[in-house]
C-alpha positions as CSV (number, residue, x, y, z in Angstrom):
1,X,134.6,160.3,95.5
2,X,136.7,157.2,95.6
3,X,135.5,156.5,99.1
4,X,131.9,156.9,98.0
5,X,132.4,154.5,95.1
6,X,134.0,152.0,97.4
7,X,131.1,152.2,99.8
8,X,128.7,151.8,96.9
9,X,130.6,148.7,95.7
10,X,130.6,147.3,99.2
11,X,126.9,147.9,99.5
12,X,126.3,146.2,96.2
13,X,128.2,143.2,97.3
14,X,126.4,143.0,100.7
15,X,123.1,143.4,98.9
16,X,123.9,140.4,96.7
17,X,124.1,138.3,99.8
18,X,120.9,139.8,101.2
19,X,119.1,137.4,99.0
20,X,115.6,136.1,98.9
21,X,114.8,134.0,102.0
22,X,115.7,130.4,101.4
23,X,113.1,127.9,102.4
24,X,112.8,124.1,102.5
25,X,109.6,122.1,103.1
26,X,109.5,118.6,104.4
27,X,106.0,117.0,103.9
28,X,104.2,113.8,104.6
29,X,102.2,114.5,101.5
30,X,100.7,111.1,101.1
31,X,99.0,111.1,104.4
32,X,96.1,113.4,103.8
33,X,95.1,116.1,101.3
34,X,96.0,119.4,102.9
35,X,99.8,118.9,102.3
36,X,99.2,119.3,98.6
37,X,97.5,122.7,99.1
38,X,100.3,123.8,101.3
39,X,103.1,122.7,98.9
40,X,101.4,124.4,95.9
41,X,101.0,127.6,97.9
42,X,104.7,127.6,98.8
43,X,105.9,126.7,95.3
44,X,103.9,129.6,93.9
45,X,105.3,132.2,96.4
46,X,107.5,134.7,94.5
47,X,109.1,136.2,97.6
48,X,111.1,133.1,98.7
49,X,113.6,130.8,97.1
50,X,112.4,127.2,97.6
51,X,115.5,125.2,98.1
52,X,113.9,121.8,98.4
53,X,110.8,119.7,98.9
54,X,111.5,116.5,100.7
55,X,109.1,113.6,101.4
56,X,108.3,112.4,104.9
57,X,107.0,109.1,106.1
58,X,103.7,108.8,108.0
59,X,104.1,105.4,109.6
60,X,101.7,104.8,112.4
61,X,100.4,101.8,114.3
62,X,97.0,101.7,112.4
63,X,98.9,100.6,109.2
64,X,99.7,97.3,111.0
65,X,96.2,96.4,112.1
66,X,93.7,97.9,109.7
67,X,93.1,97.1,106.0
68,X,92.6,100.8,105.0
69,X,94.1,104.2,105.8
70,X,92.0,106.8,104.1
71,X,91.7,105.5,100.6
72,X,94.9,103.4,100.8
73,X,95.2,99.7,101.2
74,X,97.6,99.3,104.1
75,X,99.1,96.0,102.9
76,X,102.5,96.8,101.4
77,X,102.1,100.5,101.7
78,X,105.4,102.5,101.6
79,X,104.4,105.8,103.1
80,X,107.4,107.9,102.2
81,X,107.3,106.6,98.6
82,X,103.7,107.8,98.4
83,X,104.7,111.2,99.7
84,X,107.5,111.3,97.1
85,X,105.2,110.3,94.3
86,X,102.8,113.2,95.1
87,X,105.6,115.7,95.6
88,X,106.9,114.9,92.1
89,X,103.4,115.0,90.6
90,X,102.9,118.5,92.0
91,X,106.3,119.8,90.8
92,X,105.7,118.4,87.3
93,X,102.3,120.1,87.2
94,X,103.8,123.4,88.2
95,X,106.8,122.9,85.8
96,X,109.1,123.1,88.8
97,X,111.1,119.9,88.7
98,X,114.1,122.1,89.0
99,X,113.4,122.3,92.8
100,X,115.4,119.5,94.5
101,X,112.9,116.8,95.8
102,X,114.9,114.1,97.7
103,X,113.4,111.0,99.2
104,X,113.1,111.1,102.9
105,X,113.5,108.4,105.6
106,X,111.2,105.4,105.7
107,X,111.1,105.2,109.5
108,X,111.6,107.2,112.7
109,X,114.8,108.3,114.3
110,X,116.0,105.7,116.8
111,X,113.7,102.9,117.9
112,X,110.3,102.6,119.6
113,X,111.9,102.9,123.1
114,X,113.9,106.1,122.2
115,X,117.5,106.7,121.0
116,X,118.8,109.2,118.5
117,X,120.0,107.1,115.6
118,X,119.8,109.3,112.5
119,X,118.2,108.1,109.2
120,X,120.7,109.2,106.6
121,X,118.3,109.6,103.7
122,X,118.6,111.7,100.6
123,X,116.4,114.3,102.3
124,X,118.7,114.6,105.3
125,X,121.7,114.9,103.0
126,X,119.9,117.5,100.9
127,X,119.1,119.6,104.0
128,X,122.7,119.5,105.1
129,X,123.9,120.5,101.6
130,X,121.4,123.3,101.3
131,X,122.5,124.8,104.6
132,X,126.2,124.4,103.8
133,X,125.6,126.3,100.6
134,X,124.3,129.4,102.4
135,X,126.4,132.6,102.5
136,X,127.4,134.5,105.6
137,X,124.6,134.9,108.1
138,X,121.9,133.4,105.9
139,X,119.5,131.0,107.4
140,X,117.4,128.2,105.9
141,X,113.8,128.2,107.0
142,X,112.6,124.6,107.2
143,X,108.9,123.9,107.3
144,X,107.8,120.4,108.4
145,X,104.2,119.3,108.0
146,X,104.7,115.7,109.3
147,X,107.1,113.6,111.3
148,X,110.3,115.6,111.9
149,X,112.6,112.7,111.1
150,X,114.5,114.2,108.1
151,X,115.3,117.5,109.9
152,X,116.3,115.8,113.1
153,X,118.5,113.3,111.2
154,X,120.2,116.2,109.4
155,X,121.0,117.8,112.7
156,X,122.2,114.6,114.3
157,X,124.5,114.0,111.4
158,X,125.8,117.6,111.0
159,X,125.1,119.5,114.3
160,X,127.3,122.3,113.0
161,X,124.4,123.5,110.7
162,X,122.1,124.3,113.6
163,X,122.8,128.0,113.8
164,X,121.8,128.4,110.2
165,X,118.4,126.8,110.5
166,X,115.0,128.1,111.6
167,X,112.4,125.4,112.1
168,X,108.6,126.0,111.6
169,X,106.6,122.8,112.3
170,X,103.0,121.6,112.4
171,X,102.4,119.4,115.4
172,X,101.6,119.0,119.1
173,X,99.2,121.1,121.1
174,X,99.9,124.0,123.4
175,X,97.4,125.9,125.7
176,X,98.6,129.4,126.2
177,X,96.4,129.9,129.2
178,X,97.6,126.9,131.2
179,X,101.0,126.7,129.5
180,X,100.5,123.0,129.1
181,X,101.9,121.0,126.2
182,X,100.3,117.8,124.8
183,X,102.5,115.6,122.4
184,X,99.6,113.2,121.8
185,X,99.3,114.2,118.2
186,X,99.7,112.4,114.9
187,X,102.8,114.1,113.6
188,X,104.6,113.9,116.9
189,X,103.6,110.3,117.6
190,X,105.0,109.3,114.2
191,X,108.5,110.3,115.5
192,X,108.5,111.4,119.1
193,X,112.2,110.8,119.2
194,X,112.8,113.4,116.5
195,X,110.6,116.0,118.2
196,X,112.3,115.5,121.6
197,X,115.7,115.7,120.0
198,X,114.9,119.0,118.4
199,X,113.4,120.4,121.6
200,X,116.5,119.4,123.6
201,X,118.9,120.9,121.1
202,X,120.5,124.1,122.5
203,X,119.7,127.2,120.6
204,X,117.6,125.8,117.7
205,X,115.1,128.3,116.6
206,X,111.7,126.6,116.6
207,X,108.2,127.9,115.9
208,X,105.3,125.4,116.3
209,X,101.9,125.6,114.6
210,X,99.9,123.7,117.2
211,X,96.7,121.9,116.3
212,X,94.2,124.1,118.1
213,X,95.7,127.2,116.4
214,X,95.5,125.7,112.9
215,X,92.0,124.3,113.4
216,X,90.0,127.4,112.3
217,X,91.4,127.3,108.8
218,X,88.8,125.1,107.2
219,X,87.7,124.7,103.5
220,X,84.2,123.7,102.5
221,X,84.2,120.8,100.0
222,X,81.6,122.1,97.6
223,X,83.0,125.6,97.6
224,X,86.5,124.2,97.0
225,X,85.3,122.0,94.1
226,X,83.7,125.1,92.5
227,X,86.8,127.2,92.8
228,X,89.2,124.6,91.4
229,X,89.5,124.7,87.6
230,X,90.0,121.2,86.3
231,X,91.4,122.5,83.0
232,X,94.5,123.6,85.0
233,X,96.5,120.6,85.9
234,X,97.6,121.5,89.4
235,X,94.1,122.6,90.3
236,X,92.7,119.3,89.0
237,X,95.3,117.5,91.2
238,X,94.0,119.4,94.3
239,X,90.4,118.6,93.5
240,X,91.0,114.9,92.7
241,X,93.0,114.5,95.9
242,X,89.9,115.6,98.0
243,X,87.6,113.4,95.8
244,X,89.9,110.3,96.2
245,X,90.9,110.6,99.8
246,X,88.1,112.4,101.7
247,X,85.0,112.6,99.5
248,X,82.7,112.1,102.5
249,X,84.0,115.2,104.3
250,X,82.0,118.3,103.6
251,X,84.6,120.3,105.6
252,X,88.4,119.8,106.0
253,X,90.8,121.4,108.3
254,X,93.7,122.7,106.3
255,X,96.4,122.0,108.9
256,X,99.5,122.2,106.7
257,X,98.2,125.1,104.8
258,X,97.8,127.0,108.1
259,X,101.5,126.6,108.8
260,X,102.6,127.7,105.3
261,X,100.2,130.6,105.2
262,X,101.1,131.8,108.7
263,X,104.8,131.6,107.8
264,X,104.4,133.6,104.6
265,X,101.9,136.1,106.1
266,X,103.1,136.9,109.6
267,X,100.6,139.7,109.9
268,X,97.9,137.0,109.7
269,X,99.2,135.0,112.6
270,X,100.2,135.7,116.2
271,X,103.1,134.0,118.0
272,X,104.1,133.8,121.6
273,X,107.4,132.9,123.2
274,X,106.8,129.8,125.3
275,X,108.8,127.3,127.4
276,X,109.4,123.8,126.1
277,X,107.6,120.9,127.8
278,X,108.8,120.0,131.3
279,X,110.2,116.7,130.3
280,X,112.5,118.4,127.8
281,X,115.4,120.8,128.3
282,X,113.9,124.0,129.5
283,X,114.4,126.7,126.9
284,X,112.4,129.2,124.9
285,X,110.7,128.5,121.5
286,X,107.8,130.1,119.8
287,X,104.2,128.9,119.2
288,X,101.5,130.3,116.9
289,X,98.6,131.0,119.2
290,X,96.1,132.7,116.8
291,X,95.6,133.0,113.0
292,X,93.3,135.2,110.9
293,X,91.8,132.2,109.1
294,X,89.8,134.3,106.6
295,X,92.9,136.4,105.6
296,X,95.0,133.3,105.2
297,X,92.3,131.4,103.1
298,X,91.8,134.5,100.9
299,X,95.6,134.7,100.3
300,X,95.7,131.0,99.2
301,X,93.0,131.5,96.6
302,X,94.3,134.8,95.4
303,X,97.8,133.3,94.8
304,X,96.5,130.1,93.3
305,X,94.4,132.1,90.9
306,X,97.1,134.6,90.1
307,X,95.3,137.6,91.6
308,X,98.2,138.9,93.6
């Protein structure tokens, strides 16, 4: 009997460590509108423990030579500060300011010609602290929807945390038929140094949501406006974001939401083990190659409306 009680006690202790999956999302929220939908979906997910929401920059060459980026005046625009503002707005609307929400880096890793100089932002420090607070074999799943600066910086500063991280990122393109990669994509271009660093890092678990896979998840403007209830603060924020940033678009691809939904609903997405690009260290990562866009869209609306 004593042995049985001891086994039960051990099982209870082990079960306490088999906690809800810990997740961190790093988002360039200010860039477009779909980040907000992705963040709201993740914050509302009861099956995970959201350890942090960090802001990512979305610096790109257009900001230097054009007067406008979406609805923004580019003069004096601080991209990471805008992402941070929106992150805090969402958390306040959802009454979840208890979730850590550190400010990310204001520029890429290294310089325009390369290098691997970390940006030691509050976001990088927060990621490191969250990983070091894990127990035993726990892992932190980090979702990135923009430039991967904050994650790469955290790993450059504290490489010992690598084995406790799984990375899920929106970016790049991959053709499963030809097995050809294309890094000529907005998120990757905003910090190619960070992406290359992560791809070259031995043993880091990476799953990429490439653009052609995310593309089928599209929302119709008028249908979305009808579904969103402006009497509910967070839904009003989502509706206003579309109206302010992309009112001319009758349809929007929900890139970032595709990543979050595929992560939360693995039965609605198909992955394939692939080889990294030839210019990088040759190792295996995963790529989403197909999603069930209807199932993922239905899941978003059901969770937003409290139907699940």
